N, C-alpha and C positions, 0 to 999 in steps of 0.2 A: 566709678561714678561719683564717689564722694570726693576724690582727689580732683576730678575735672570741675566739679561744682566750686570747690574751695580755690582752685586756680583762677576761676572766672567770676568769683564773688556771686555765685548763683545761690539764692537763699528762697525759702518758702514763705508764704504769707499765711498768717494763722489769725484766728480770732480767739482771744483768751476769754474763757467764761469761768464764772465762779461756780462752785459745786451746787449752790442752791439754784442755779439756772439750768441744771441739766435736763430737766423735763422740757422746758421751753426750746432747748437746743434740739432734742430728740423731735419734737413737733415740726421744727423748722426743717429738719432732715427729711422728714416724711413728707413735707410740702415742696421739696426741692428749693428751699429758699436759703441755701448755704453757699457762699461765695468762696470762703477760705476753710482751711482745716480747723476744726475745733480743737482747742487744747484746754483741758480742765486745770484750774489753778488749784493745786493741791493745798497751798497754804490757806485757802478759803474754807477748809474743812473743820476749823476749830470749833 
């Protein structure tokens, strides 16, 4: 599957969130208000 996606330039859409917004993101998941996959920006953990 990864080879197929790479060959056809298929990528995923994400919403990058900072670590301090994790609770807000969780609330959005509970409300089904998520369009893309959440990815937590680990660099924001400073």
